[in-house]
DRENDO-1510 file (C-alpha; in Angstrom, 1 decimal, always signed):
<recs>
REC; n; res; u; v; w
REC; 1; MET; -91.9; +26.6; +28.7 .
REC; 2; ARG; -89.7; +28.5; +30.8 .
REC; 3; ARG; -87.2; +25.8; +30.9 .
REC; 4; LYS; -87.3; +24.9; +27.4 .
REC; 5; LEU; -86.1; +28.0; +26.9 .
REC; 6; SER; -83.4; +28.5; +29.0 .
REC; 7; LEU; -82.3; +25.2; +27.4 .
REC; 8; LEU; -82.4; +26.6; +23.8 .
REC; 9; LEU; -80.1; +29.8; +25.2 .
REC; 10; VAL; -77.7; +27.6; +26.7 .
REC; 11; LEU; -77.6; +25.8; +23.3 .
REC; 12; PHE; -77.2; +28.6; +21.4 .
REC; 13; LEU; -74.6; +30.2; +23.5 .
REC; 14; LEU; -72.8; +27.2; +23.2 .
REC; 15; CYS; -73.1; +27.2; +19.3 .
REC; 16; LEU; -71.6; +30.6; +19.4 .
REC; 17; VAL; -68.6; +29.8; +21.3 .
REC; 18; ILE; -67.8; +26.9; +19.1 .
REC; 19; SER; -68.2; +29.0; +16.0 .
REC; 20; VAL; -66.0; +32.0; +17.7 .
REC; 21; ARG; -63.1; +29.7; +19.4 .
REC; 22; PRO; -61.5; +28.7; +15.9 .
REC; 23; VAL; -61.7; +32.6; +14.9 .
REC; 24; LEU; -59.7; +33.5; +18.4 .
REC; 25; ALA; -57.2; +30.8; +17.6 .
REC; 26; ALA; -56.4; +32.1; +14.5 .
REC; 27; ASP; -56.1; +35.4; +15.9 .
REC; 28; GLN; -54.1; +34.5; +18.6 .
REC; 29; ASN; -51.8; +32.4; +16.1 .
REC; 30; THR; -51.5; +35.5; +13.8 .
REC; 31; ALA; -50.4; +37.5; +16.8 .
REC; 32; LEU; -47.9; +34.8; +17.7 .
REC; 33; LEU; -46.2; +34.6; +14.5 .
REC; 34; ALA; -46.2; +38.8; +14.6 .
REC; 35; ALA; -44.8; +39.0; +17.9 .
REC; 36; VAL; -42.0; +36.6; +17.0 .
REC; 37; GLN; -41.3; +39.0; +13.6 .
REC; 38; GLN; -41.3; +41.9; +16.0 .
REC; 39; GLY; -38.7; +40.0; +18.5 .
REC; 40; ASP; -41.5; +40.3; +21.4 .
REC; 41; GLU; -40.4; +37.8; +23.5 .
REC; 42; ALA; -42.7; +38.7; +26.3 .
REC; 43; ALA; -45.7; +39.0; +24.0 .
REC; 44; VAL; -44.8; +35.2; +22.6 .
REC; 45; THR; -44.8; +34.0; +26.2 .
REC; 46; SER; -48.2; +35.7; +26.9 .
REC; 47; LEU; -49.8; +34.6; +23.7 .
REC; 48; LEU; -48.1; +31.0; +24.3 .
REC; 49; ALA; -49.9; +30.9; +27.8 .
REC; 50; GLN; -53.3; +31.7; +26.1 .
REC; 51; GLY; -53.0; +28.9; +24.1 .
REC; 52; ALA; -51.5; +30.0; +20.4 .
REC; 53; ASP; -50.4; +27.4; +18.3 .
REC; 54; LEU; -46.3; +26.7; +18.0 .
REC; 55; GLU; -46.9; +24.9; +15.1 .
REC; 56; ALA; -49.1; +27.6; +13.0 .
REC; 57; THR; -47.5; +28.7; +9.6 .
REC; 58; ASP; -47.7; +31.9; +8.0 .
REC; 59; GLU; -47.8; +32.1; +3.9 .
REC; 60; LEU; -44.4; +31.1; +3.7 .
REC; 61; GLY; -45.1; +27.9; +5.5 .
REC; 62; ARG; -42.9; +29.3; +8.4 .
REC; 63; THR; -43.3; +28.6; +12.1 .
REC; 64; ALA; -42.6; +30.7; +14.8 .
REC; 65; LEU; -39.4; +28.9; +15.5 .
REC; 66; LEU; -38.3; +29.1; +11.6 .
REC; 67; ILE; -39.3; +32.7; +11.5 .
REC; 68; ALA; -37.1; +33.2; +15.1 .
REC; 69; VAL; -34.2; +31.4; +13.2 .
REC; 70; GLU; -34.3; +33.8; +10.2 .
REC; 71; GLN; -34.5; +36.8; +12.2 .
REC; 72; GLY; -31.5; +35.6; +14.4 .
REC; 73; GLN; -33.5; +35.8; +17.5 .
REC; 74; LEU; -31.2; +33.7; +19.7 .
REC; 75; ASP; -33.3; +34.2; +23.0 .
REC; 76; LEU; -36.7; +33.3; +21.1 .
REC; 77; VAL; -35.3; +30.3; +19.6 .
REC; 78; ARG; -34.2; +29.3; +22.9 .
REC; 79; SER; -37.5; +29.8; +24.3 .
REC; 80; LEU; -39.5; +28.1; +21.5 .
REC; 81; LEU; -37.6; +25.3; +22.0 .
REC; 82; GLN; -38.0; +25.0; +25.5 .
REC; 83; ALA; -41.7; +25.1; +24.8 .
REC; 84; GLY; -41.6; +22.3; +22.6 .
REC; 85; ALA; -41.5; +23.5; +19.2 .
REC; 86; LYS; -40.6; +20.9; +16.5 .
REC; 87; ILE; -37.3; +21.5; +15.3 .
REC; 88; ASN; -37.5; +19.1; +12.1 .
REC; 89; VAL; -40.0; +21.6; +10.4 .
REC; 90; LYS; -39.3; +23.3; +7.1 .
REC; 91; THR; -40.6; +26.1; +5.0 .
REC; 92; LYS; -42.5; +25.7; +1.6 .
REC; 93; ASP; -39.4; +26.0; +0.0 .
REC; 94; GLY; -37.9; +23.2; +2.0 .
REC; 95; GLU; -35.5; +24.8; +4.5 .
REC; 96; SER; -35.0; +23.5; +7.6 .
REC; 97; PRO; -34.1; +25.6; +10.8 .
REC; 98; PHE; -30.6; +24.4; +10.5 .
REC; 99; LEU; -30.5; +25.8; +6.6 .
REC; 100; LEU; -31.9; +29.0; +7.7 .
REC; 101; ALA; -29.3; +29.6; +10.4 .
REC; 102; ALA; -26.7; +28.7; +8.1 .
REC; 103; ARG; -28.2; +31.2; +5.1 .
REC; 104; HIS; -28.9; +34.2; +7.3 .
REC; 105; ASN; -25.4; +34.0; +9.1 .
REC; 106; GLN; -26.6; +32.7; +12.5 .
REC; 107; PRO; -23.4; +30.8; +14.2 .
REC; 108; GLN; -24.9; +31.1; +17.8 .
REC; 109; ILE; -28.4; +29.8; +16.6 .
REC; 110; LEU; -26.2; +26.8; +14.7 .
REC; 111; GLN; -24.9; +25.8; +18.0 .
REC; 112; LEU; -27.7; +25.8; +20.0 .
REC; 113; LEU; -29.4; +23.7; +17.2 .
REC; 114; PHE; -26.7; +21.2; +17.3 .
REC; 115; GLU; -27.5; +20.8; +21.0 .
REC; 116; GLN; -31.0; +20.1; +20.2 .
REC; 117; SER; -29.6; +16.9; +18.2 .
REC; 118; VAL; -30.4; +18.1; +14.4 .
REC; 119; ASP; -30.5; +15.7; +11.8 .
REC; 120; GLY; -27.2; +15.6; +10.3 .
REC; 121; LYS; -28.4; +15.3; +6.5 .
REC; 122; ASP; -28.4; +19.4; +6.6 .
REC; 123; TYR; -24.9; +19.6; +7.9 .
REC; 124; LEU; -23.2; +19.6; +4.4 .
REC; 125; SER; -26.0; +22.0; +2.5 .
REC; 126; ALA; -25.4; +24.5; +5.2 .
REC; 127; LEU; -21.2; +24.2; +4.9 .
REC; 128; TYR; -21.9; +25.0; +1.0 .
REC; 129; LEU; -24.3; +27.9; +1.8 .
REC; 130; ALA; -21.7; +29.6; +4.6 .
REC; 131; ALA; -18.9; +29.4; +1.6 .
REC; 132; LYS; -21.0; +30.9; -0.9 .
REC; 133; TYR; -22.0; +33.6; +1.2 .
REC; 134; ASN; -18.8; +33.8; +2.9 .
REC; 135; TYR; -19.5; +33.1; +6.4 .
REC; 136; PRO; -16.7; +31.8; +8.3 .
REC; 137; GLU; -18.0; +32.0; +11.5 .
REC; 138; VAL; -20.7; +29.5; +10.7 .
REC; 139; VAL; -18.1; +27.3; +9.0 .
REC; 140; LYS; -16.5; +27.3; +12.5 .
REC; 141; VAL; -19.3; +25.7; +14.2 .
REC; 142; LEU; -20.0; +23.1; +11.7 .
REC; 143; GLY; -16.3; +22.4; +11.2 .
REC; 144; GLU; -16.5; +21.5; +14.8 .
REC; 145; GLN; -19.5; +18.6; +14.0 .
REC; 146; ILE; -18.2; +17.5; +10.8 .
REC; 147; ASP; -14.8; +16.4; +9.2 .
REC; 148; LEU; -14.2; +19.1; +7.0 .
REC; 149; TYR; -11.2; +16.8; +5.4 .
REC; 150; TYR; -13.7; +15.5; +3.2 .
REC; 151; PHE; -15.5; +18.1; +1.8 .
REC; 152; VAL; -12.8; +21.1; +1.8 .
REC; 153; GLU; -11.9; +21.2; -1.9 .
REC; 154; ASN; -15.4; +21.2; -2.7 .
REC; 155; VAL; -15.9; +24.1; -0.3 .
REC; 156; LEU; -12.7; +26.0; -1.8 .
REC; 157; CYS; -14.3; +25.6; -4.9 .
REC; 158; LEU; -17.6; +27.3; -4.2 .
REC; 159; ALA; -15.8; +30.2; -1.7 .
REC; 160; ALA; -13.3; +30.8; -5.0 .
REC; 161; LYS; -16.3; +31.2; -7.2 .
REC; 162; TYR; -17.8; +33.3; -5.2 .
REC; 163; GLY; -14.8; +35.4; -3.7 .
REC; 164; SER; -15.9; +34.6; -0.2 .
REC; 165; ASN; -12.1; +35.2; +1.1 .
REC; 166; GLU; -12.9; +35.5; +4.6 .
REC; 167; VAL; -13.9; +31.4; +4.4 .
REC; 168; ILE; -11.1; +30.6; +2.2 .
REC; 169; ASN; -8.6; +32.0; +4.7 .
REC; 170; LEU; -10.1; +30.5; +7.6 .
REC; 171; LEU; -10.0; +27.2; +5.7 .
REC; 172; LEU; -6.1; +27.7; +5.0 .
REC; 173; THR; -5.2; +28.4; +8.4 .
REC; 174; ALA; -7.4; +25.3; +10.3 .
REC; 175; GLY; -4.8; +22.9; +9.6 .
REC; 176; ILE; -6.6; +20.8; +7.4 .
REC; 177; LYS; -4.6; +18.8; +4.7 .
REC; 178; ILE; -5.6; +20.7; +1.4 .
REC; 179; ASN; -4.7; +19.7; -2.0 .
REC; 180; ILE; -5.0; +23.3; -3.2 .
REC; 181; ASN; -4.9; +22.3; -6.9 .
REC; 182; SER; -7.3; +19.6; -6.7 .
REC; 183; PRO; -10.5; +19.6; -8.7 .
REC; 184; GLY; -13.8; +20.0; -6.9 .
REC; 185; ILE; -17.3; +19.1; -7.5 .
REC; 186; ASP; -19.5; +22.0; -8.7 .
REC; 187; ILE; -22.2; +21.5; -6.4 .
REC; 188; GLU; -24.0; +23.9; -8.2 .
REC; 189; SER; -23.9; +22.1; -11.5 .
REC; 190; GLU; -26.3; +19.7; -13.0 .
REC; 191; GLU; -23.8; +17.4; -13.1 .
REC; 192; LYS; -22.5; +17.3; -9.4 .
REC; 193; SER; -20.2; +14.2; -9.7 .
REC; 194; ALA; -18.0; +15.7; -12.4 .
REC; 195; LEU; -14.7; +16.8; -11.2 .
REC; 196; LYS; -13.8; +19.9; -13.4 .
REC; 197; TRP; -11.9; +22.5; -12.2 .
REC; 198; GLY; -9.7; +23.5; -9.0 .
REC; 199; PRO; -9.9; +26.8; -6.7 .
REC; 200; LEU; -7.9; +28.8; -8.9 .
REC; 201; PHE; -9.8; +27.8; -12.1 .
REC; 202; TYR; -13.0; +29.2; -10.3 .
REC; 203; ALA; -11.6; +32.4; -9.1 .
REC; 204; VAL; -10.1; +33.1; -13.0 .
REC; 205; ALA; -13.4; +31.9; -14.5 .
REC; 206; TYR; -15.4; +34.4; -12.2 .
REC; 207; ASP; -13.2; +37.4; -12.1 .
REC; 208; GLN; -12.4; +37.1; -8.6 .
REC; 209; LEU; -9.0; +39.0; -8.8 .
REC; 210; GLU; -8.4; +39.1; -5.0 .
REC; 211; THR; -9.2; +35.4; -4.3 .
REC; 212; ALA; -7.0; +34.5; -7.3 .
REC; 213; GLU; -4.1; +36.4; -5.3 .
REC; 214; LEU; -5.0; +34.6; -2.0 .
REC; 215; LEU; -4.7; +31.3; -3.6 .
REC; 216; LEU; -1.6; +32.2; -5.3 .
REC; 217; THR; +0.2; +33.6; -2.6 .
REC; 218; LYS; -1.3; +32.0; +0.9 .
REC; 219; GLY; -2.6; +28.8; -0.9 .
REC; 220; LYS; +0.6; +28.3; -2.9 .
REC; 221; ALA; -1.9; +27.5; -5.8 .
REC; 222; GLN; +0.0; +26.4; -8.9 .
REC; 223; THR; -0.7; +28.1; -12.6 .
REC; 224; HIS; +0.8; +25.3; -14.3 .
REC; 225; TYR; -2.2; +22.6; -13.5 .
REC; 226; ASP; -4.7; +22.0; -16.3 .
REC; 227; ASP; -8.2; +21.4; -16.6 .
REC; 228; ILE; -9.6; +18.2; -18.1 .
REC; 229; HIS; -9.2; +19.4; -21.8 .
REC; 230; LYS; -5.4; +20.6; -21.1 .
REC; 231; ARG; -6.5; +24.1; -20.9 .
REC; 232; SER; -4.4; +26.1; -18.2 .
REC; 233; VAL; -5.8; +29.2; -16.0 .
REC; 234; LEU; -3.8; +31.8; -18.5 .
REC; 235; MET; -5.7; +30.4; -21.4 .
REC; 236; LEU; -9.1; +31.1; -19.6 .
REC; 237; ALA; -8.0; +34.3; -18.2 .
REC; 238; CYS; -6.7; +35.5; -21.5 .
REC; 239; GLU; -10.3; +34.3; -23.5 .
REC; 240; LYS; -12.3; +36.2; -20.9 .
REC; 241; GLY; -9.8; +39.2; -21.6 .
REC; 242; ASN; -9.3; +40.0; -17.8 .
REC; 243; ALA; -5.6; +41.5; -18.1 .
REC; 244; PRO; -5.1; +42.5; -14.4 .
REC; 245; MET; -5.7; +38.6; -13.9 .
REC; 246; VAL; -3.2; +37.7; -16.8 .
REC; 247; ALA; -0.7; +39.8; -15.2 .
REC; 248; LEU; -1.0; +38.3; -11.8 .
REC; 249; LEU; -0.9; +35.0; -13.1 .
REC; 250; LEU; +2.3; +35.6; -15.3 .
REC; 251; ASP; +3.5; +37.3; -12.1 .
REC; 252; HIS; +3.3; +33.5; -10.7 .
REC; 253; GLY; +4.8; +31.8; -13.5 .
REC; 254; ALA; +2.0; +30.8; -15.7 .
REC; 255; SER; +3.0; +30.1; -19.1 .
REC; 256; LEU; +2.5; +32.0; -22.4 .
REC; 257; ASN; +4.0; +28.9; -24.4 .
REC; 258; ALA; +1.6; +26.4; -23.0 .
REC; 259; TRP; -1.1; +24.8; -25.2 .
REC; 260; ASP; -4.3; +22.6; -24.8 .
REC; 261; GLU; -5.4; +19.5; -26.3 .
REC; 262; GLU; -6.3; +21.3; -29.7 .
REC; 263; GLY; -3.0; +23.0; -29.8 .
REC; 264; TRP; -4.2; +26.6; -28.9 .
REC; 265; THR; -2.4; +28.8; -26.9 .
REC; 266; PRO; -3.0; +31.7; -24.5 .
REC; 267; LEU; -2.5; +34.2; -27.4 .
REC; 268; MET; -4.8; +32.2; -29.9 .
REC; 269; TYR; -7.6; +32.5; -27.2 .
REC; 270; ALA; -6.9; +36.1; -26.6 .
REC; 271; ALA; -7.0; +36.8; -30.6 .
REC; 272; LYS; -10.4; +34.8; -31.2 .
REC; 273; ASN; -12.0; +36.9; -28.6 .
REC; 274; GLY; -10.7; +40.2; -29.6 .
REC; 275; ARG; -8.7; +40.8; -26.4 .
REC; 276; VAL; -6.6; +43.7; -27.6 .
REC; 277; GLU; -5.2; +44.7; -23.9 .
REC; 278; VAL; -4.5; +41.5; -22.9 .
REC; 279; ILE; -2.4; +40.7; -26.3 .
REC; 280; LYS; -0.5; +44.1; -25.3 .
REC; 281; LEU; +0.2; +42.8; -22.1 .
REC; 282; MET; +1.7; +39.4; -23.2 .
REC; 283; LEU; +4.0; +41.5; -26.2 .
REC; 284; GLU; +5.2; +43.4; -23.3 .
REC; 285; ARG; +5.8; +40.3; -20.9 .
REC; 286; ASN; +7.6; +38.5; -23.6 .
REC; 287; PRO; +8.8; +40.3; -27.0 .
REC; 288; LYS; +10.2; +37.5; -28.5 .
REC; 289; LEU; +6.7; +35.4; -28.0 .
REC; 290; ASN; +6.1; +33.1; -31.2 .
REC; 291; LEU; +3.6; +34.8; -33.0 .
REC; 292; ASN; +3.4; +32.4; -35.9 .
REC; 293; ARG; +2.7; +29.3; -33.7 .
REC; 294; THR; +0.2; +26.8; -35.4 .
REC; 295; ASN; -2.8; +24.8; -33.5 .
REC; 296; ASN; -3.5; +21.3; -34.3 .
REC; 297; LYS; -5.5; +22.4; -37.2 .
REC; 298; LYS; -2.3; +24.4; -38.4 .
REC; 299; GLU; -4.0; +27.7; -37.8 .
REC; 300; THR; -1.7; +30.9; -36.4 .
REC; 301; ALA; -3.3; +33.3; -34.2 .
REC; 302; LEU; -3.3; +35.7; -36.7 .
REC; 303; ASP; -5.5; +33.4; -39.0 .
REC; 304; ILE; -8.0; +32.6; -35.9 .
REC; 305; ALA; -8.2; +37.0; -35.5 .
REC; 306; ASN; -9.1; +37.0; -39.0 .
REC; 307; ALA; -11.8; +34.1; -39.1 .
REC; 308; HIS; -13.3; +35.8; -35.8 .
REC; 309; HIS; -13.4; +39.5; -37.7 .
REC; 310; GLN; -11.0; +40.7; -35.1 .
REC; 311; THR; -9.5; +43.7; -36.9 .
REC; 312; ALA; -8.1; +45.3; -34.0 .
REC; 313; VAL; -6.0; +42.3; -33.1 .
REC; 314; VAL; -5.4; +41.4; -36.6 .
REC; 315; GLU; -3.7; +45.2; -37.0 .
REC; 316; LEU; -2.0; +44.7; -33.5 .
REC; 317; LEU; -0.4; +41.2; -34.7 .
REC; 318; LYS; +1.0; +42.2; -37.9 .
REC; 319; ALA; +2.4; +45.5; -36.5 .
REC; 320; ALA; +4.3; +42.8; -34.1 .
REC; 321; GLY; +5.3; +40.8; -37.0 .
REC; 322; ALA; +2.6; +38.2; -37.2 .
REC; 323; LYS; +2.4; +36.3; -40.7 .
</recs>
């Protein structure tokens, strides 16, 4: 009877250990992720020695390695890799350690990941992230691994769109052969294969005045290049009503007399959209500007302003001699 009771006690204790072990393991894993979040390398080392799972994830699908990369914990990243952390893991949003390092401006971690032979399919995505967020040091690291020559126009266009002037300056001085006026692929567009604008167009379209000046002065971008509809950068600036941008473009040789495939001039774009200050600037720069020129539909700037109920523009054009 006593032997039977002893056996039952052993079985009870064994069941208790089995039921508690997963709870303890879960606690260890939670503690590991918290320690990484806090950058506590000693705690991380201790928890791993106690059996914490390197590949456990938090609610965002992040392993210890992914958290360390996102937090910029270089020494922890190195320690986790040495401990055997899987490098090709991804968050719930599909971001690898490599992409997280690029997104969070961690060039040293990127370099470390390169040394671990990261899958190269993320290189280009990382390059675009660095261009978007203006991370020149990340671009430098990536440039040591991939040939920027094949992607530089796209990278420049994205950098111009977001005003990433440090990245643009880096590319302009990197010794890469660049056609500064060449259209790039808008990688954020649904039609990624469509060649649309060059870098200067993106700078103008997104009101990046300093970027436009950098492209015109250091990059030697030209103002006479058109888009696929024969529209010039000046027409785009006039349409948007950005008077400082218009002044900058005129300073660099943009023509007030150009026309697009519909026969529209910069003045017509400004008139349609009620850009009074831009029209005043045009008249100051060229008092002899032809106000009565017509487009393909035989409409003048005054006709267009009337049609779009731009009263202030109508009055300004009439006062300047438009008929």
